[in-house]
Structures are given as C-alpha cells and as structure tokens.
C-alpha positions as CSV (number, residue, x, y, z in Angstrom):
1,M,162.8,265.6,-10.1
2,W,164.9,266.2,-13.3
3,G,164.9,262.4,-13.6
4,F,161.2,262.3,-13.5
5,Q,160.5,264.8,-15.9
6,S,163.0,263.1,-18.3
7,M,161.2,260.1,-18.0
8,C,157.9,261.7,-18.6
9,V,159.6,263.3,-21.9
10,K,161.0,260.0,-23.0
11,N,157.5,258.2,-22.5
12,A,155.6,261.0,-24.5
13,V,158.3,260.7,-27.3
14,F,157.8,257.0,-27.3
15,S,153.9,257.3,-27.3
16,C,154.4,259.7,-30.1
17,D,156.6,257.5,-32.1
18,C,154.1,254.6,-31.6
19,H,151.3,256.7,-33.1
20,V,153.4,257.7,-36.1
21,F,154.4,254.1,-36.6
22,K,150.8,253.0,-36.3
23,Y,149.9,255.7,-38.9
24,L,152.6,254.8,-41.4
25,T,151.8,251.2,-41.2
26,T,148.2,251.9,-41.9
27,L,149.1,254.0,-44.9
28,V,151.4,251.1,-46.1
29,N,148.5,248.4,-45.5
30,R,146.3,250.9,-47.4
31,A,148.4,251.1,-50.3
32,A,149.2,247.6,-50.7
33,M,145.6,246.7,-50.7
34,N,144.8,249.3,-53.3
35,N,147.6,247.6,-55.6
36,I,145.9,244.1,-55.1
37,Q,142.6,245.6,-55.8
38,Q,143.9,247.3,-59.0
39,L,145.5,244.2,-60.0
40,I,142.6,242.0,-59.5
41,M,140.4,244.6,-61.5
42,I,142.8,244.6,-64.2
43,L,142.6,240.7,-64.5
44,N,139.0,240.4,-63.8
45,S,138.1,240.0,-67.4
46,A,141.1,238.0,-68.5
47,T,141.6,234.3,-68.7
48,D,144.5,231.9,-68.1
49,K,144.2,230.8,-71.7
50,P,145.0,232.7,-74.9
51,S,142.1,234.8,-76.0
52,D,140.5,234.5,-79.4
53,T,142.6,237.5,-80.6
54,L,145.7,235.7,-79.5
55,I,144.7,232.7,-81.4
56,V,144.3,234.7,-84.5
57,Y,147.8,235.8,-84.3
58,F,149.2,232.3,-83.3
59,N,147.3,231.1,-86.6
60,N,148.9,233.9,-88.7
61,C,152.4,232.6,-87.9
62,T,154.5,230.7,-90.2
63,V,155.1,228.2,-87.5
64,N,152.0,228.1,-85.1
65,P,153.3,228.5,-81.6
66,T,150.2,227.6,-79.6
67,D,151.3,224.1,-78.5
68,S,154.8,225.3,-77.5
69,I,153.3,228.3,-75.6
70,L,150.7,226.2,-73.8
71,R,153.4,223.5,-73.0
72,R,155.8,226.3,-71.7
73,V,153.2,227.8,-69.4
74,E,152.2,224.4,-68.0
75,T,155.9,223.2,-67.5
76,L,156.9,226.6,-65.9
77,G,153.7,226.4,-63.7
78,H,154.9,222.9,-62.3
79,V,158.3,224.3,-61.5
80,F,156.9,227.6,-59.8
81,K,154.6,225.9,-57.7
82,K,157.2,223.3,-56.7
83,K,159.8,226.1,-55.9
84,F,157.0,228.2,-54.2
85,A,155.9,225.2,-51.9
86,E,159.6,224.5,-51.1
87,A,160.3,228.2,-50.1
88,V,157.2,228.7,-48.0
89,G,155.9,225.2,-47.1
90,Q,153.7,222.7,-48.5
91,G,150.7,224.3,-46.7
92,C,151.1,227.4,-48.9
93,A,151.2,225.4,-52.2
94,E,147.6,226.8,-53.1
95,I,148.7,230.3,-52.7
96,G,151.5,229.6,-55.2
97,S,149.3,228.1,-57.5
98,Q,146.8,231.1,-57.4
99,R,149.8,233.6,-57.8
100,Y,151.0,231.8,-61.0
101,K,147.4,231.7,-62.4
102,L,147.2,235.4,-62.2
103,G,150.7,235.8,-63.5
104,V,149.5,233.7,-66.5
105,R,146.6,236.1,-67.0
106,L,148.6,239.0,-67.1
107,Y,151.2,237.3,-69.3
108,Y,148.5,236.6,-72.1
109,R,146.9,240.3,-71.5
110,V,150.3,241.9,-72.0
111,M,151.4,239.8,-75.0
112,E,148.1,240.6,-76.7
113,S,148.6,244.3,-76.2
114,M,152.1,244.0,-77.4
115,L,151.0,242.3,-80.6
116,K,148.4,244.8,-81.4
117,S,150.8,247.6,-80.8
118,E,153.3,246.1,-83.2
119,E,150.7,245.4,-86.0
120,E,149.8,248.9,-85.8
121,R,153.3,250.2,-86.0
122,L,154.7,247.7,-88.6
123,S,151.4,246.8,-90.5
124,V,152.2,243.0,-90.1
125,Q,150.4,240.1,-88.7
126,N,152.9,237.4,-88.8
127,F,155.0,237.4,-85.7
128,S,156.3,233.8,-86.1
129,K,160.0,234.7,-85.0
130,L,158.9,236.4,-81.8
131,L,156.1,234.1,-80.9
132,N,158.3,231.0,-81.4
133,D,161.1,232.6,-79.4
134,N,161.4,230.8,-76.0
135,I,163.4,233.2,-74.2
136,F,160.9,236.2,-75.1
137,H,158.1,234.0,-73.7
138,T,159.9,233.1,-70.4
139,S,161.0,236.7,-69.8
140,L,157.6,237.9,-70.3
141,L,155.9,235.4,-68.2
142,A,158.6,235.9,-65.5
143,C,157.8,239.6,-65.7
144,A,154.1,239.2,-65.2
145,V,154.4,236.7,-62.3
146,E,157.0,239.1,-60.7
147,V,154.4,241.9,-60.8
148,V,151.8,239.7,-59.1
149,M,154.4,238.5,-56.4
150,A,155.4,242.0,-55.6
151,T,151.8,243.2,-55.6
152,Y,150.9,240.6,-52.9
153,G,154.0,241.3,-51.0
154,R,157.8,240.0,-50.9
155,N,157.6,237.8,-47.9
156,A,155.7,234.6,-47.3
157,S,155.5,233.1,-43.8
158,Q,156.6,229.7,-43.3
159,S,153.3,227.2,-43.1
160,D,154.4,225.7,-39.9
161,G,153.3,228.7,-37.9
162,T,157.0,229.9,-37.0
163,S,157.6,233.7,-37.5
164,A,160.6,232.9,-40.0
165,E,160.0,234.6,-43.5
166,T,161.3,233.4,-46.7
167,D,162.2,236.2,-49.3
168,L,160.5,235.7,-52.5
169,S,161.4,239.1,-54.0
170,F,163.2,239.8,-57.1
171,P,165.6,238.1,-58.2
172,W,164.0,234.9,-57.1
173,I,161.8,234.5,-60.2
174,L,165.0,234.4,-62.3
175,S,166.2,231.3,-60.4
176,V,162.8,229.6,-60.6
177,F,162.7,230.2,-64.3
178,D,166.2,229.6,-64.9
179,L,166.5,232.9,-66.8
180,K,169.3,235.4,-67.3
181,A,168.8,238.6,-65.9
182,F,169.6,240.6,-69.0
183,D,166.8,238.6,-70.9
184,F,164.3,239.7,-68.2
185,Y,165.6,243.2,-68.4
186,K,164.9,243.3,-72.3
187,V,161.1,242.9,-71.8
188,I,160.4,245.3,-68.9
189,E,160.0,248.5,-71.0
190,S,157.8,247.0,-73.3
191,F,155.9,245.4,-70.6
192,I,155.2,248.5,-68.9
193,K,154.1,250.1,-72.2
194,A,151.7,247.4,-73.1
195,E,150.0,247.5,-69.7
196,P,148.9,251.2,-69.1
197,S,146.8,250.0,-66.1
198,L,149.8,249.2,-63.8
199,T,149.8,251.1,-60.5
200,R,152.7,253.5,-60.0
201,E,154.2,251.3,-57.2
202,M,154.2,248.3,-59.9
203,I,156.0,250.5,-62.4
204,K,158.6,251.7,-59.8
205,H,159.1,248.2,-58.7
206,L,159.8,247.0,-62.4
207,E,162.1,250.1,-62.8
208,R,164.0,249.1,-59.7
209,C,164.5,245.5,-61.0
210,E,166.0,247.1,-64.2
211,H,168.3,249.3,-62.1
212,R,169.3,246.2,-60.0
213,I,170.0,244.2,-63.2
214,M,172.3,246.9,-65.0
215,E,174.1,247.7,-61.7
216,S,174.9,244.1,-60.8
217,L,172.9,241.2,-61.8
218,A,173.6,241.6,-65.5
219,W,177.3,241.8,-65.0
220,Q,177.5,238.0,-63.7
221,S,179.3,235.8,-66.1
222,R,176.0,234.0,-67.0
223,S,173.9,237.1,-67.8
224,C,176.7,239.5,-69.0
225,P,175.0,241.9,-71.9
226,V,178.4,241.9,-73.8
227,T,178.1,238.0,-74.1
228,S,174.4,238.2,-75.1
229,L,175.1,240.8,-77.9
230,A,178.0,238.9,-79.1
231,T,175.9,235.7,-79.4
232,E,173.1,237.5,-81.1
233,A,175.7,239.0,-83.7
234,E,176.9,235.5,-84.4
235,E,173.5,234.5,-84.9
236,V,172.8,237.3,-87.5
237,S,176.0,236.5,-89.3
C-alpha cells in the first residue's frame, strides 16, 4: 500500500516538474524572441555601409580611413564566415553571413553614436587617430558581432542533422578575429553607452564578458593588461 502511495507521489512530483520545466522553457524562448525582435528593430533602419554622417567624419580626418575601414570589414567578414561554416557545417554558411551582416550594421551604428558623443564632449570633428586605429575597429566590430551572436543563441547545431552542438559563445569571437581579450574589454563600456537600445539581457551579457576577461582571459600572456599598458607607455614616450 505504502509502495503504491509513494509511487503516486513520485509521479505527481515528476508531472509537476515537467509542467514547471515547460513553463520556464516557454519564458526563456519568449525572452529570446523578444531580444531578437528588439535587435531587428534597432537595425531595421541601419545599413551595412557607412552612413552619410560617418562619411563626413571620415572626410574630416587628417588621414581618411574610409578605404581601410571597408577593407577591414570585408576581410574580417571572409574570416568570420569561414570560421562559422567550419564550426557548424557548410550548410549553415548563409546563417553566418546573415549574422555578420547584422554585426556590421550594429558596428557602424555604434561608431556613429560614439563619434557624435565625442564631438559634443570635445568640440572637435577630426578623429583621425581613433578612426585609423586597427585595434579599435576590430574590437568594436567584434563587440557588435558578439551582441548579435549572443542574441540569436550561443549554440549552433551541426548541419549534418546530428545532435552535436558547437559552442560559439564568448570568447569564440576573439579567436576568430585574432583579438586580445583586453583590447575587446576596452570598448565594452563605450559600446553600451553608445547604444541605449540594447536590451537588459545584452547589457548583462557584455558585462559578463567584462568580468570573465578581468578574472581570467586578460591575464593570459598574450593579453595581459600590464603588457598592454607598458606598450602604450613606450609609444607615448
């Protein structure tokens, strides 16, 4: 008798757990869809080319960065699409292309917002040093692509139909762009300030990236902040 009652209790608990799991899954899926819709809404009016406003900033530079910026975006695009296809299968190559295109749109949008803010703060229009800085652009683009990747989900299923999954979450983008963690870290705060439409989840994601970098990634020999600061000091002197 007690065995039967115990079995009934266990079945009831299991049934309850299943309902809770389904409810939580629904909430997670709904939140994920909201994040995607918000990102699409942000980028709906954006383009994957520099805006007229950005072109004005580029033309105001002592050394016009337009050609180098466009080449960099194209080169890193080829690298990203290749690495994405290698990670999840050639059948998903088009998905990688779409993700990168959204990342480029966000990159240009945030760059423009940053420059407008700096122009108001400093009353200058010539940002030649910043806009000709390869590391700055690579870091900013990596941050934009990371936001897109995180919004759409950290995992991508293999294209051969198997259940295996490839983790494309941070710091995957650093290896793709051959970028030091500390250089990525240096643009995160400015990125968040420049894009007020980011969802709370995306801001939290970037903050987690910050924490992970300072807790471990930045102290790897190739990305050590002390080394970076020493190099900057030598350049100044």
